[in-house]
N, CA, C and O of each residue as an XYZ file, in Angstrom:
276
protein
N     150.834     81.984     76.345
C     150.654     83.967     76.780
C     151.690     83.804     77.632
O     152.684     84.234     77.048
N     151.993     83.390     78.755
C     152.866     83.677     79.940
C     154.127     83.621     79.656
O     155.005     84.040     80.410
N     154.477     82.686     77.674
C     155.864     82.037     77.792
C     155.771     84.046     76.206
O     156.716     84.772     75.896
N     154.872     84.103     75.919
C     155.564     85.602     75.403
C     155.889     86.077     76.157
O     157.078     86.259     76.418
N     154.421     86.668     77.141
C     154.758     88.093     78.073
C     156.561     88.142     78.592
O     157.248     89.161     78.520
N     156.908     87.188     78.953
C     157.802     86.149     79.625
C     159.503     86.645     78.769
O     160.627     86.718     79.265
N     159.142     86.842     77.690
C     160.638     86.804     76.472
C     159.664     88.175     75.608
O     159.511     88.232     74.388
N     159.121     89.153     76.596
C     158.769     90.347     75.297
C     159.494     91.038     75.277
O     159.300     91.927     74.448
N     160.917     91.156     76.198
C     161.647     91.949     75.366
C     162.856     91.862     74.808
O     163.691     92.719     74.519
N     162.815     90.219     74.655
C     163.739     89.734     73.828
C     162.581     89.837     71.920
O     163.218     90.009     70.880
N     161.289     89.725     71.879
C     160.370     89.996     70.743
C     160.687     92.124     69.903
O     160.568     92.681     68.812
N     161.055     92.450     71.158
C     160.726     93.951     71.140
C     161.554     94.456     70.730
O     161.446     95.503     70.091
N     163.175     93.576     71.091
C     164.547     93.543     70.794
C     163.910     93.662     69.012
O     163.581     94.602     68.287
N     163.954     92.597     68.903
C     164.045     92.238     67.256
C     162.344     92.972     66.356
O     161.607     92.288     65.646
N     162.166     94.216     66.634
C     161.076     95.119     66.225
C     159.917     93.779     65.712
O     159.486     93.454     64.606
N     159.733     93.332     66.868
C     158.196     92.403     66.760
C     157.521     92.486     67.307
O     157.990     92.591     68.440
N     156.562     92.522     67.324
C     154.462     92.981     67.564
C     154.462     92.514     67.782
O     154.379     91.613     66.947
N     154.560     91.981     69.470
C     153.117     90.169     69.915
C     151.783     90.402     70.099
O     151.938     91.354     70.864
N     151.193     90.349     70.055
C     149.668     90.413     69.822
C     148.647     88.895     69.710
O     148.906     87.962     68.950
N     147.437     88.949     70.687
C     146.691     87.611     70.679
C     145.533     88.295     69.872
O     145.526     89.519     69.995
N     144.415     87.694     68.960
C     143.386     87.965     68.692
C     142.187     86.642     69.015
O     142.250     85.455     68.698
N     141.746     86.954     69.324
C     140.151     86.228     70.086
C     139.359     86.616     69.895
O     139.310     87.840     70.015
N     137.978     85.790     69.397
C     136.456     85.746     69.244
C     136.192     86.528     70.048
O     135.251     87.207     69.638
N     136.705     87.001     71.584
C     136.046     87.609     73.419
C     135.775     88.906     72.440
O     136.274     89.148     71.341
N     134.810     89.663     73.211
C     134.688     91.227     73.010
C     135.815     91.965     73.368
O     136.860     91.325     73.485
N     135.846     93.421     73.612
C     137.307     94.142     73.746
C     136.928     93.486     75.228
O     137.660     92.527     75.475
N     135.806     93.822     76.432
C     135.988     94.115     77.332
C     136.954     93.196     78.147
O     137.896     93.513     78.874
N     136.256     91.479     77.693
C     136.144     90.440     78.034
C     138.278     90.092     78.124
O     139.111     89.698     78.941
N     138.223     90.491     76.935
C     140.020     90.357     76.434
C     140.733     90.925     77.064
O     141.807     90.348     77.237
N     140.510     92.843     78.002
C     140.613     93.731     78.082
C     140.745     92.823     80.454
O     141.549     93.195     81.309
N     140.145     92.229     80.541
C     139.923     91.635     81.891
C     140.796     90.531     81.416
O     141.792     91.181     81.100
N     141.013     89.591     81.220
C     141.739     88.702     80.648
C     143.142     88.783     80.838
O     143.704     87.964     81.564
N     144.065     90.116     79.986
C     144.617     91.096     79.786
C     145.519     91.202     81.617
O     146.661     90.892     81.954
N     144.969     91.471     81.990
C     144.639     92.204     83.758
C     145.209     90.643     83.869
O     146.342     90.222     83.634
N     143.917     89.878     84.351
C     144.336     88.937     84.611
C     145.009     87.790     84.918
O     145.082     87.211     86.002
N     145.560     87.476     83.716
C     147.845     86.539     83.443
C     148.026     88.203     82.947
O     147.983     88.306     81.721
N     148.131     88.916     83.346
C     148.895     89.951     83.402
C     149.980     90.298     82.188
O     151.211     90.323     82.170
N     148.946     90.555     81.166
C     150.388     90.413     79.310
C     150.744     91.949     79.848
O     150.359     92.524     80.865
N     151.537     92.348     78.887
C     151.087     93.870     78.499
C     151.336     94.322     76.571
O     151.391     95.369     75.925
N     151.437     92.627     76.222
C     150.836     93.044     74.495
C     149.323     93.222     74.277
O     148.677     92.724     75.199
N     148.867     93.573     73.687
C     147.633     94.311     72.812
C     146.817     92.420     72.863
O     147.545     91.468     72.580
N     145.422     92.207     73.221
C     144.590     91.333     72.969
C     143.574     91.009     72.371
O     142.657     90.464     72.986
N     143.484     91.290     70.903
C     142.572     92.550     69.708
C     141.041     91.055     69.744
O     141.042     89.836     69.913
N     140.097     91.991     69.511
C     138.976     91.634     69.448
C     138.601     90.981     67.567
O     138.976     91.488     66.510
N     137.899     89.941     67.753
C     137.514     89.271     66.357
C     136.215     88.806     66.354
O     135.696     87.778     65.920
N     135.653     90.129     67.136
C     133.952     89.516     67.406
C     133.243     88.821     66.804
O     132.413     87.951     67.070
N     133.923     89.607     65.327
C     132.843     89.145     64.158
C     133.313     87.947     63.534
O     132.639     87.232     62.793
N     134.185     87.813     63.781
C     134.999     85.895     63.287
C     135.610     86.485     61.725
O     135.463     85.736     60.759
N     136.246     87.754     61.536
C     136.050     87.085     60.203
C     137.420     86.949     60.121
O     137.847     86.302     59.164
N     138.530     87.605     61.235
C     140.168     86.667     60.922
C     140.054     85.188     61.278
O     140.686     84.352     60.632
N     139.286     84.861     62.259
C     139.771     83.484     62.702
C     138.635     83.254     61.368
O     139.611     83.745     60.802
N     138.019     83.109     60.762
C     137.335     82.360     59.801
C     138.072     82.535     58.422
O     137.902     81.650     57.584
N     139.317     84.194     57.959
C     139.819     83.622     57.093
C     141.053     83.080     56.790
O     141.643     82.834     55.739
N     141.394     82.906     58.407
C     142.627     81.891     58.375
C     143.089     80.341     58.671
O     144.057     79.597     58.827
N     140.996     80.462     58.609
C     140.917     78.769     59.177
C     140.901     78.133     60.404
O     141.299     76.997     60.661
N     140.263     79.203     61.364
C     141.037     78.739     62.536
C     139.790     78.815     63.715
O     139.960     78.466     64.884
N     138.332     79.416     63.084
C     136.972     79.286     64.034
C     136.516     77.937     64.383
O     137.478     77.223     64.097
N     135.949     77.488     64.662
C     134.860     75.746     64.950
C     133.585     76.190     65.346
O     132.791     76.359     66.271
N     133.832     76.292     64.083
C     131.497     76.884     63.775
C     130.895     76.491     65.346
O     130.519     77.138     66.323
N     131.024     75.145     65.013
C     130.022     74.228     66.225
C     130.129     74.544     67.513
O     129.099     74.591     68.184
N     131.453     74.834     68.133
C     132.028     75.190     69.311
C     132.038     76.987     69.130
O     132.440     77.802     69.961
N     131.798     77.098     68.568
C     132.076     79.066     68.289
C     133.280     80.090     69.141
O     133.357     81.116     69.817
N     134.088     79.027     68.582
C     135.451     79.587     69.567
C     136.659     78.764     68.138
O     136.675     77.787     67.390
N     137.710     80.271     68.573
C     139.005     79.992     67.306
C     139.049     79.060     68.539
O     138.657     79.020     69.705
N     140.021     78.040     67.270
C     140.866     76.922     67.394
C     142.591     77.071     67.721
O     143.199     77.506     66.743
N     143.377     76.806     68.821
C     145.035     77.018     68.672
C     145.751     76.405     67.058
O     145.664     75.312     66.499
N     146.610     77.965     66.608
C     147.180     77.081     65.333
C     148.457     78.075     65.292
O     148.327     79.281     65.083
N     150.095     77.247     65.581
C     151.260     77.831     66.014
C     151.588     77.635     64.200
O     151.070     76.800     63.459
N     152.469     78.554     63.885
C     153.518     78.830     62.656
C     154.252     78.871     63.013
O     155.258     79.074     62.333
């Protein structure tokens, strides 16, 4: 995510919005974003609907898996 932050100006100049979706809560995402110093939104999928729709949810571990496309 720090690499995305480092190139944020490049994304913005191409009218591209960077964001992260996580199954963590809103407060947890907010704190994580502060800790790593990102300015783009960290969105919460606490109900796990998006990660399940995209097939990137590990039911056993209760977390999303990384998938780059």
